[in-house]
TORMI-655746 format. One record per atom (N, C-alpha, C): atom name; y, z, x negated. Coordinates in nm, 3 decimals. Example, Ala and Ser with C-alpha at 12.3 -4.5 7.8 and 13.67 -1.06 7.14 Angstrom:
% residues 2
N	-0.569	0.780	-1.319
CA	-0.450	0.780	-1.230
C	-0.330	0.780	-1.320
N	-0.225	0.708	-1.285
CA	-0.106	0.714	-1.367
C	0.003	0.787	-1.290
This chain:
% residues 221
N	3.231	3.204	-2.546
CA	3.321	3.097	-2.591
C	3.339	3.105	-2.742
N	3.334	2.990	-2.805
CA	3.356	2.985	-2.949
C	3.500	3.022	-2.978
N	3.522	3.093	-3.088
CA	3.656	3.131	-3.125
C	3.690	3.070	-3.259
N	3.820	3.043	-3.280
CA	3.862	2.988	-3.406
C	3.856	3.097	-3.512
N	3.845	3.055	-3.638
CA	3.836	3.153	-3.746
C	3.974	3.196	-3.790
N	3.990	3.324	-3.816
CA	4.113	3.373	-3.876
C	4.095	3.384	-4.025
N	4.157	3.486	-4.088
CA	4.138	3.504	-4.231
C	3.991	3.526	-4.259
N	3.936	3.449	-4.350
CA	3.794	3.464	-4.380
C	3.763	3.395	-4.511
N	3.668	3.449	-4.583
CA	3.612	3.382	-4.697
C	3.474	3.335	-4.657
N	3.450	3.204	-4.668
CA	3.320	3.151	-4.632
C	3.232	3.157	-4.755
N	3.144	3.255	-4.758
CA	3.061	3.279	-4.875
C	2.956	3.170	-4.889
N	2.915	3.137	-5.012
CA	2.812	3.035	-5.032
C	2.680	3.080	-4.976
N	2.601	2.982	-4.929
CA	2.471	3.012	-4.874
C	2.363	2.961	-4.968
N	2.260	3.039	-4.986
CA	2.146	2.996	-5.064
C	2.166	3.016	-5.212
N	2.062	2.989	-5.286
CA	2.063	3.006	-5.430
C	2.128	2.886	-5.496
N	2.192	2.909	-5.609
CA	2.265	2.802	-5.676
C	2.171	2.691	-5.722
N	2.044	2.722	-5.745
CA	1.950	2.623	-5.793
C	1.861	2.569	-5.682
N	1.897	2.599	-5.556
CA	1.819	2.555	-5.442
C	1.808	2.404	-5.441
N	1.689	2.355	-5.405
CA	1.660	2.212	-5.396
C	1.687	2.141	-5.527
N	1.663	2.210	-5.638
CA	1.673	2.147	-5.768
C	1.813	2.110	-5.808
N	1.910	2.190	-5.770
CA	2.048	2.158	-5.802
C	2.077	2.169	-5.952
N	1.996	2.243	-6.025
CA	2.015	2.251	-6.169
C	2.097	2.370	-6.210
N	2.164	2.357	-6.324
CA	2.237	2.468	-6.384
C	2.358	2.503	-6.299
N	2.383	2.632	-6.285
CA	2.500	2.676	-6.210
C	2.627	2.628	-6.279
N	2.725	2.592	-6.197
CA	2.856	2.554	-6.248
C	2.955	2.664	-6.221
N	3.059	2.669	-6.302
CA	3.162	2.769	-6.281
C	3.226	2.748	-6.144
N	3.255	2.857	-6.073
CA	3.306	2.841	-5.936
C	3.446	2.782	-5.931
N	3.468	2.704	-5.828
CA	3.602	2.654	-5.796
C	3.636	2.703	-5.656
N	3.764	2.717	-5.628
CA	3.810	2.776	-5.503
C	3.898	2.679	-5.425
N	3.873	2.670	-5.295
CA	3.963	2.600	-5.204
C	4.025	2.704	-5.112
N	4.156	2.716	-5.116
CA	4.230	2.802	-5.024
C	4.285	2.711	-4.915
N	4.237	2.728	-4.793
CA	4.262	2.626	-4.691
C	4.308	2.686	-4.559
N	4.369	2.599	-4.479
CA	4.398	2.632	-4.341
C	4.268	2.653	-4.265
N	4.264	2.755	-4.182
CA	4.145	2.782	-4.104
C	4.106	2.668	-4.012
N	4.199	2.578	-3.981
CA	4.169	2.462	-3.899
C	4.076	2.364	-3.971
N	4.061	2.380	-4.102
CA	3.974	2.293	-4.181
C	3.845	2.362	-4.223
N	3.826	2.487	-4.182
CA	3.712	2.563	-4.230
C	3.579	2.499	-4.196
N	3.560	2.456	-4.073
CA	3.434	2.394	-4.033
C	3.405	2.269	-4.116
N	3.507	2.186	-4.132
CA	3.490	2.062	-4.207
C	3.459	2.089	-4.353
N	3.530	2.183	-4.414
CA	3.506	2.214	-4.554
C	3.366	2.268	-4.576
N	3.321	2.352	-4.488
CA	3.188	2.409	-4.504
C	3.080	2.302	-4.486
N	3.104	2.207	-4.393
CA	3.010	2.097	-4.374
C	3.004	2.008	-4.498
N	3.119	1.980	-4.558
CA	3.123	1.900	-4.680
C	3.050	1.972	-4.793
N	3.071	2.101	-4.802
CA	3.006	2.181	-4.907
C	2.854	2.177	-4.893
N	2.805	2.197	-4.773
CA	2.660	2.196	-4.750
C	2.601	2.059	-4.778
N	2.669	1.954	-4.730
CA	2.615	1.818	-4.744
C	2.601	1.777	-4.890
N	2.689	1.830	-4.975
CA	2.688	1.792	-5.116
C	2.619	1.893	-5.207
N	2.573	2.004	-5.150
CA	2.506	2.104	-5.231
C	2.597	2.170	-5.333
N	2.724	2.186	-5.298
CA	2.820	2.245	-5.392
C	2.817	2.397	-5.379
N	2.715	2.458	-5.434
CA	2.702	2.603	-5.423
C	2.807	2.678	-5.502
N	2.873	2.609	-5.595
CA	2.977	2.673	-5.675
C	3.112	2.669	-5.607
N	3.122	2.601	-5.492
CA	3.249	2.587	-5.422
C	3.270	2.706	-5.329
N	3.380	2.775	-5.347
CA	3.417	2.886	-5.260
C	3.531	2.840	-5.169
N	3.526	2.882	-5.044
CA	3.625	2.840	-4.946
C	3.688	2.964	-4.884
N	3.816	2.978	-4.899
CA	3.888	3.091	-4.843
C	3.985	3.038	-4.738
N	3.966	3.076	-4.613
CA	4.046	3.022	-4.503
C	4.153	3.120	-4.458
N	4.274	3.068	-4.440
CA	4.383	3.146	-4.383
C	4.392	3.117	-4.234
N	4.449	3.209	-4.162
CA	4.457	3.200	-4.017
C	4.529	3.071	-3.974
N	4.464	2.988	-3.891
CA	4.531	2.865	-3.847
C	4.657	2.890	-3.765
N	4.673	3.012	-3.714
CA	4.795	3.041	-3.637
C	4.919	3.045	-3.726
N	4.900	3.040	-3.858
CA	5.017	3.026	-3.946
C	5.094	2.899	-3.915
N	5.028	2.799	-3.858
CA	5.098	2.676	-3.821
C	5.201	2.699	-3.713
N	5.188	2.808	-3.641
CA	5.290	2.842	-3.542
C	5.412	2.905	-3.608
N	5.396	2.945	-3.734
CA	5.504	3.005	-3.812
C	5.501	2.944	-3.953
N	5.529	2.815	-3.966
CA	5.506	2.744	-4.092
C	5.582	2.800	-4.212
N	5.691	2.871	-4.189
CA	5.763	2.930	-4.302
C	5.680	3.037	-4.373
N	5.577	3.087	-4.307
CA	5.492	3.191	-4.366
C	5.379	3.134	-4.451
N	5.354	3.003	-4.442
CA	5.240	2.946	-4.513
C	5.257	2.956	-4.664
N	5.372	2.915	-4.715
CA	5.393	2.914	-4.860
C	5.379	3.053	-4.922
N	5.444	3.158	-4.869
CA	5.425	3.289	-4.930
C	5.281	3.340	-4.920
N	5.211	3.307	-4.812
CA	5.072	3.349	-4.803
C	4.987	3.279	-4.909
N	5.015	3.151	-4.930
CA	4.943	3.078	-5.034
C	4.971	3.137	-5.172
N	5.096	3.171	-5.198
CA	5.128	3.230	-5.328
C	5.048	3.359	-5.351
N	5.041	3.441	-5.247
CA	4.966	3.566	-5.260
C	4.818	3.540	-5.286
N	4.761	3.440	-5.219
CA	4.619	3.409	-5.238
C	4.593	3.350	-5.377
N	4.683	3.266	-5.424
CA	4.667	3.208	-5.558
C	4.677	3.318	-5.663
N	4.771	3.408	-5.646
CA	4.785	3.520	-5.739
C	4.658	3.604	-5.742
N	4.601	3.629	-5.626
CA	4.482	3.712	-5.618
C	4.363	3.644	-5.686
N	4.359	3.510	-5.678
CA	4.245	3.437	-5.734
C	4.265	3.395	-5.878
N	4.386	3.409	-5.929
CA	4.420	3.357	-6.062
C	4.328	3.415	-6.169
N	4.270	3.325	-6.250
CA	4.184	3.367	-6.360
C	4.039	3.388	-6.322
N	4.007	3.378	-6.192
CA	3.869	3.401	-6.148
C	3.791	3.272	-6.126
N	3.860	3.158	-6.126
CA	3.796	3.032	-6.092
C	3.834	2.925	-6.194
N	3.742	2.830	-6.211
CA	3.769	2.720	-6.303
C	3.885	2.635	-6.253
N	3.888	2.611	-6.123
CA	3.998	2.537	-6.063
C	4.025	2.593	-5.925
N	4.149	2.576	-5.880
CA	4.189	2.615	-5.746
C	4.253	2.494	-5.679
N	4.218	2.473	-5.553
CA	4.274	2.363	-5.476
C	4.327	2.418	-5.345
N	4.438	2.365	-5.297
CA	4.499	2.411	-5.174
C	4.470	2.312	-5.062
N	4.399	2.359	-4.960
CA	4.362	2.276	-4.847
C	4.469	2.276	-4.739
N	4.588	2.237	-4.778
CA	4.700	2.215	-4.687
C	4.771	2.087	-4.729
N	4.828	2.016	-4.633
CA	4.929	1.916	-4.665
C	5.063	1.991	-4.668
N	5.173	1.923	-4.643
CA	5.300	1.997	-4.638
C	5.304	2.090	-4.517
N	5.247	2.045	-4.405
CA	5.224	2.129	-4.287
C	5.349	2.201	-4.235
N	5.459	2.130	-4.234
CA	5.581	2.187	-4.177
C	5.650	2.288	-4.265
N	5.609	2.298	-4.392
CA	5.674	2.395	-4.482
C	5.801	2.338	-4.545
N	5.830	2.211	-4.521
CA	5.950	2.146	-4.574
C	5.960	2.163	-4.726
N	5.849	2.136	-4.793
CA	5.847	2.144	-4.938
C	5.815	2.283	-4.992
N	5.800	2.381	-4.904
CA	5.773	2.518	-4.950
C	5.642	2.531	-5.026
N	5.539	2.463	-4.980
CA	5.411	2.468	-5.050
C	5.423	2.405	-5.189
N	5.491	2.292	-5.198
CA	5.509	2.227	-5.328
C	5.590	2.313	-5.424
N	5.687	2.386	-5.371
CA	5.766	2.474	-5.459
C	5.678	2.587	-5.514
N	5.588	2.636	-5.433
CA	5.494	2.738	-5.484
C	5.404	2.679	-5.592
N	5.351	2.559	-5.566
CA	5.254	2.500	-5.659
C	5.317	2.462	-5.794
N	5.448	2.443	-5.797
CA	5.514	2.416	-5.925
C	5.495	2.531	-6.023
N	5.473	2.651	-5.972
CA	5.453	2.767	-6.058
C	5.308	2.781	-6.104
N	5.220	2.691	-6.056
CA	5.078	2.700	-6.090
C	5.028	2.561	-6.130
N	5.056	2.520	-6.254
CA	5.013	2.387	-6.299
C	4.862	2.370	-6.281
N	4.824	2.254	-6.232
CA	4.683	2.226	-6.211
C	4.633	2.255	-6.072
N	4.710	2.331	-5.994
CA	4.672	2.359	-5.856
C	4.735	2.251	-5.769
N	4.652	2.176	-5.697
CA	4.698	2.065	-5.615
C	4.678	2.097	-5.467
N	4.741	2.015	-5.384
CA	4.721	2.026	-5.239
C	4.675	1.891	-5.185
N	4.645	1.888	-5.056
CA	4.609	1.764	-4.990
C	4.731	1.673	-4.979
N	4.711	1.542	-4.976
CA	4.826	1.450	-4.971
C	4.889	1.445	-4.832
N	5.015	1.407	-4.827
CA	5.081	1.379	-4.701
C	5.150	1.498	-4.638
N	5.199	1.473	-4.516
CA	5.278	1.573	-4.446
C	5.194	1.663	-4.356
N	5.077	1.617	-4.313
CA	4.999	1.694	-4.216
C	4.855	1.643	-4.216
N	4.768	1.713	-4.143
CA	4.626	1.680	-4.143
C	4.599	1.544	-4.080
N	4.682	1.501	-3.985
CA	4.661	1.371	-3.923
C	4.668	1.260	-4.028
N	4.760	1.277	-4.122
CA	4.778	1.175	-4.225
C	4.664	1.176	-4.326
N	4.620	1.294	-4.372
CA	4.514	1.290	-4.473
C	4.377	1.262	-4.412
N	4.358	1.290	-4.286
CA	4.233	1.249	-4.222
C	4.231	1.097	-4.201
N	4.336	1.043	-4.143
CA	4.339	0.900	-4.109
C	4.366	0.812	-4.229
N	4.432	0.867	-4.330
CA	4.483	0.785	-4.440
C	4.624	0.739	-4.406
N	4.708	0.730	-4.507
CA	4.850	0.701	-4.484
C	4.869	0.567	-4.413
N	4.790	0.467	-4.451
CA	4.809	0.333	-4.394
C	4.773	0.331	-4.245
N	4.659	0.389	-4.211
CA	4.616	0.391	-4.071
C	4.712	0.475	-3.987
N	4.751	0.591	-4.041
CA	4.842	0.676	-3.965
C	4.976	0.608	-3.942
N	5.026	0.540	-4.043
CA	5.154	0.469	-4.027
C	5.142	0.360	-3.921
N	5.028	0.292	-3.920
CA	5.007	0.188	-3.820
C	5.003	0.247	-3.678
N	4.935	0.361	-3.664
CA	4.931	0.427	-3.533
C	5.070	0.468	-3.488
N	5.147	0.525	-3.580
CA	5.282	0.570	-3.546
C	5.373	0.455	-3.512
N	5.360	0.343	-3.585
CA	5.443	0.226	-3.556
C	5.404	0.163	-3.423
N	5.275	0.161	-3.394
CA	5.227	0.101	-3.270
C	5.278	0.176	-3.148
N	5.281	0.310	-3.157
CA	5.333	0.391	-3.047
C	5.394	0.518	-3.105
N	5.526	0.519	-3.126
CA	5.591	0.638	-3.182
C	5.571	0.763	-3.096
N	5.557	0.744	-2.966
CA	5.539	0.858	-2.877
C	5.393	0.897	-2.865
N	5.331	0.931	-2.978
CA	5.189	0.966	-2.979
C	5.170	1.113	-3.013
N	5.089	1.179	-2.935
CA	5.049	1.317	-2.960
C	4.908	1.312	-3.018
N	4.886	1.383	-3.131
CA	4.760	1.371	-3.204
C	4.675	1.496	-3.189
N	4.545	1.473	-3.182
CA	4.447	1.581	-3.185
C	4.342	1.552	-3.291
N	4.292	1.659	-3.354
CA	4.176	1.653	-3.442
C	4.061	1.726	-3.374
N	3.945	1.729	-3.438
CA	3.832	1.804	-3.381
C	3.872	1.948	-3.352
N	3.939	2.011	-3.447
CA	3.979	2.150	-3.429
C	4.069	2.166	-3.307
N	4.167	2.078	-3.294
CA	4.262	2.092	-3.185
C	4.200	2.058	-3.049
N	4.096	1.976	-3.048
CA	4.025	1.956	-2.922
C	3.950	2.084	-2.885
N	3.882	2.144	-2.983
CA	3.807	2.266	-2.956
C	3.898	2.377	-2.903
N	4.018	2.385	-2.957
CA	4.108	2.496	-2.923
C	4.236	2.446	-2.856
N	4.220	2.343	-2.776
CA	4.335	2.284	-2.708
C	4.406	2.387	-2.620
N	4.331	2.463	-2.545
CA	4.393	2.562	-2.458
C	4.471	2.665	-2.539
N	4.412	2.712	-2.649
CA	4.477	2.817	-2.728
C	4.602	2.766	-2.799
N	4.591	2.652	-2.866
CA	4.700	2.607	-2.952
C	4.800	2.514	-2.885
N	4.767	2.462	-2.770
CA	4.861	2.376	-2.698
C	4.902	2.441	-2.565
N	4.808	2.461	-2.477
CA	4.841	2.509	-2.343
C	4.900	2.650	-2.347
N	4.832	2.742	-2.412
CA	4.880	2.880	-2.414
C	5.003	2.896	-2.502
N	5.004	2.831	-2.617
CA	5.120	2.843	-2.707
C	5.248	2.794	-2.640
N	5.238	2.685	-2.566
CA	5.355	2.630	-2.496
C	5.374	2.693	-2.358
N	5.287	2.788	-2.323
CA	5.293	2.860	-2.195
C	5.280	2.766	-2.074
N	5.206	2.658	-2.094
CA	5.187	2.563	-1.985
C	5.095	2.618	-1.877
N	5.011	2.715	-1.915
CA	4.923	2.775	-1.816
C	5.004	2.858	-1.715
N	5.114	2.918	-1.762
CA	5.198	3.000	-1.675
C	5.314	2.924	-1.616
N	5.355	2.818	-1.685
CA	5.472	2.740	-1.639
C	5.440	2.591	-1.644
N	5.358	2.544	-1.553
CA	5.320	2.402	-1.555
C	5.440	2.308	-1.540
N	5.551	2.359	-1.491
CA	5.670	2.274	-1.479
C	5.723	2.231	-1.615
N	5.673	2.295	-1.722
CA	5.719	2.260	-1.856
C	5.646	2.140	-1.915
N	5.541	2.094	-1.849
CA	5.467	1.979	-1.901
C	5.560	1.861	-1.930
N	5.646	1.830	-1.836
CA	5.734	1.715	-1.855
C	5.837	1.740	-1.965
N	5.883	1.864	-1.977
CA	5.981	1.897	-2.080
C	5.922	1.877	-2.220
N	5.795	1.915	-2.237
CA	5.732	1.903	-2.369
C	5.673	1.765	-2.394
N	5.621	1.701	-2.291
CA	5.544	1.578	-2.312
C	5.604	1.456	-2.242
N	5.722	1.471	-2.186
CA	5.782	1.360	-2.113
C	5.813	1.239	-2.198
N	5.833	1.259	-2.328
CA	5.863	1.147	-2.417
C	5.741	1.092	-2.489
N	5.625	1.150	-2.463
CA	5.501	1.098	-2.520
C	5.441	0.994	-2.426
N	5.374	0.900	-2.484
CA	5.308	0.795	-2.405
C	5.157	0.793	-2.428
N	5.114	0.845	-2.541
CA	4.973	0.830	-2.578
C	4.922	0.955	-2.649
N	4.796	0.988	-2.626
CA	4.727	1.089	-2.705
C	4.624	1.017	-2.791
N	4.631	1.039	-2.922
CA	4.536	0.979	-3.015
C	4.446	1.088	-3.071
N	4.317	1.073	-3.048
CA	4.218	1.168	-3.100
C	4.164	1.113	-3.230
N	4.193	1.181	-3.340
CA	4.142	1.146	-3.473
C	4.019	1.232	-3.498
N	3.902	1.175	-3.480
CA	3.780	1.256	-3.484
C	3.721	1.261	-3.624
N	3.673	1.380	-3.661
CA	3.605	1.398	-3.789
C	3.454	1.382	-3.774
N	3.402	1.414	-3.657
CA	3.259	1.405	-3.630
C	3.237	1.321	-3.504
N	3.115	1.271	-3.488
CA	3.080	1.194	-3.368
C	3.014	1.289	-3.269
N	3.096	1.352	-3.189
CA	3.050	1.454	-3.095
C	3.093	1.413	-2.954
N	2.997	1.376	-2.867
CA	3.033	1.333	-2.732
C	3.111	1.438	-2.653
N	3.082	1.566	-2.676
CA	3.153	1.671	-2.603
C	3.299	1.678	-2.645
N	3.325	1.663	-2.776
CA	3.463	1.664	-2.822
C	3.537	1.540	-2.772
N	3.470	1.426	-2.772
CA	3.533	1.305	-2.721
C	3.571	1.321	-2.574
N	3.480	1.379	-2.497
CA	3.509	1.405	-2.356
C	3.624	1.504	-2.341
N	3.626	1.606	-2.428
CA	3.735	1.703	-2.424
C	3.869	1.642	-2.457
N	3.870	1.549	-2.553
CA	3.995	1.480	-2.589
C	4.043	1.392	-2.474
N	3.951	1.323	-2.408
CA	3.989	1.242	-2.291
C	4.047	1.331	-2.181
N	3.983	1.447	-2.161
CA	4.032	1.539	-2.058
C	4.171	1.590	-2.092
N	4.196	1.616	-2.221
CA	4.329	1.662	-2.264
C	4.434	1.555	-2.237
N	4.400	1.429	-2.265
CA	4.494	1.319	-2.239
C	4.525	1.310	-2.090
N	4.421	1.322	-2.008
CA	4.442	1.316	-1.863
C	4.528	1.433	-1.816
N	4.504	1.549	-1.874
CA	4.580	1.668	-1.836
C	4.728	1.653	-1.868
N	4.756	1.585	-1.978
CA	4.895	1.565	-2.020
C	4.956	1.439	-1.960
N	4.875	1.361	-1.889
CA	4.924	1.239	-1.829
C	4.953	1.130	-1.930
N	4.873	1.124	-2.038
CA	4.897	1.029	-2.146
C	4.783	0.927	-2.156
N	4.816	0.809	-2.207
CA	4.712	0.712	-2.241
C	4.626	0.770	-2.352
N	4.504	0.720	-2.362
CA	4.411	0.777	-2.459
C	4.371	0.673	-2.562
N	4.366	0.717	-2.689
CA	4.316	0.633	-2.797
C	4.227	0.719	-2.887
N	4.123	0.658	-2.940
CA	4.030	0.730	-3.026
C	4.012	0.654	-3.155
N	4.034	0.723	-3.267
CA	4.011	0.666	-3.400
C	3.920	0.762	-3.475
N	3.803	0.714	-3.516
CA	3.713	0.800	-3.594
C	3.754	0.791	-3.741
N	3.796	0.904	-3.796
CA	3.846	0.906	-3.935
C	3.745	0.963	-4.033
N	3.645	1.039	-3.983
CA	3.564	1.116	-4.075
C	3.650	1.222	-4.141
N	3.613	1.260	-4.263
CA	3.686	1.365	-4.333
C	3.801	1.313	-4.418
N	3.809	1.182	-4.433
CA	3.923	1.122	-4.503
C	3.945	1.179	-4.642
N	4.073	1.200	-4.674
CA	4.110	1.250	-4.807
C	4.064	1.393	-4.829
N	4.032	1.465	-4.722
CA	3.981	1.602	-4.740
C	3.856	1.598	-4.825
N	3.763	1.509	-4.792
CA	3.638	1.502	-4.867
C	3.659	1.448	-5.008
N	3.737	1.342	-5.023
CA	3.755	1.283	-5.156
C	3.828	1.377	-5.250
N	3.928	1.448	-5.201
CA	4.001	1.539	-5.288
C	3.917	1.661	-5.325
N	3.842	1.713	-5.230
CA	3.756	1.828	-5.261
C	3.646	1.786	-5.357
N	3.595	1.664	-5.343
CA	3.493	1.615	-5.435
C	3.546	1.610	-5.578
N	3.671	1.567	-5.593
CA	3.729	1.562	-5.727
C	3.740	1.699	-5.789
N	3.770	1.799	-5.707
CA	3.781	1.937	-5.757
C	3.641	1.993	-5.785
N	3.549	1.972	-5.693
CA	3.415	2.032	-5.706
C	3.336	1.972	-5.820
N	3.353	1.843	-5.844
CA	3.271	1.774	-5.945
C	3.344	1.751	-6.076
N	3.473	1.784	-6.078
CA	3.552	1.759	-6.198
C	3.527	1.860	-6.308
């Protein structure tokens, strides 16, 4: 079974001048949630950004969002002075402004826009429309489909206490899968998750959204 990534640095692959990329550029760093590691590495490979370094923090920090900001501060401190630019691959992510308060101490270090990954993947306008259309919507991304059992079923102890399904999901009406890739297996998994929760199903293909555009600005700037 595939496992999610914990703390890890995704080292660059290949030579900096591979496929005629030209002169090496000074490295830039993305410190990101591990839930974005697969997507960030795919973006890096597709664009040939050999100078882009990706450091992923454990996605389980989302279960303890108050810990995200101090962990980011420690990572930024460790990387300070070693990179041309640093970018934070988190939205607010339940830190209630904690991430922004950390970044105020590091001018030039930016984060992803919005409150959470659903918003920066879908874009603020599309996400707002989805939320207005059905406020009782539970959202999944590619990562959350892959690890639905770990981050939803096991975390909420639904595997041991199925009677809690209604307590947690009784006010939801719809599951919306915001897909980053076109993967039939993930789409089937998202449909299965909706059926398991007893929710209507909706699918919106977002691609990488603001994740790609913001990283491009950092990598090419």
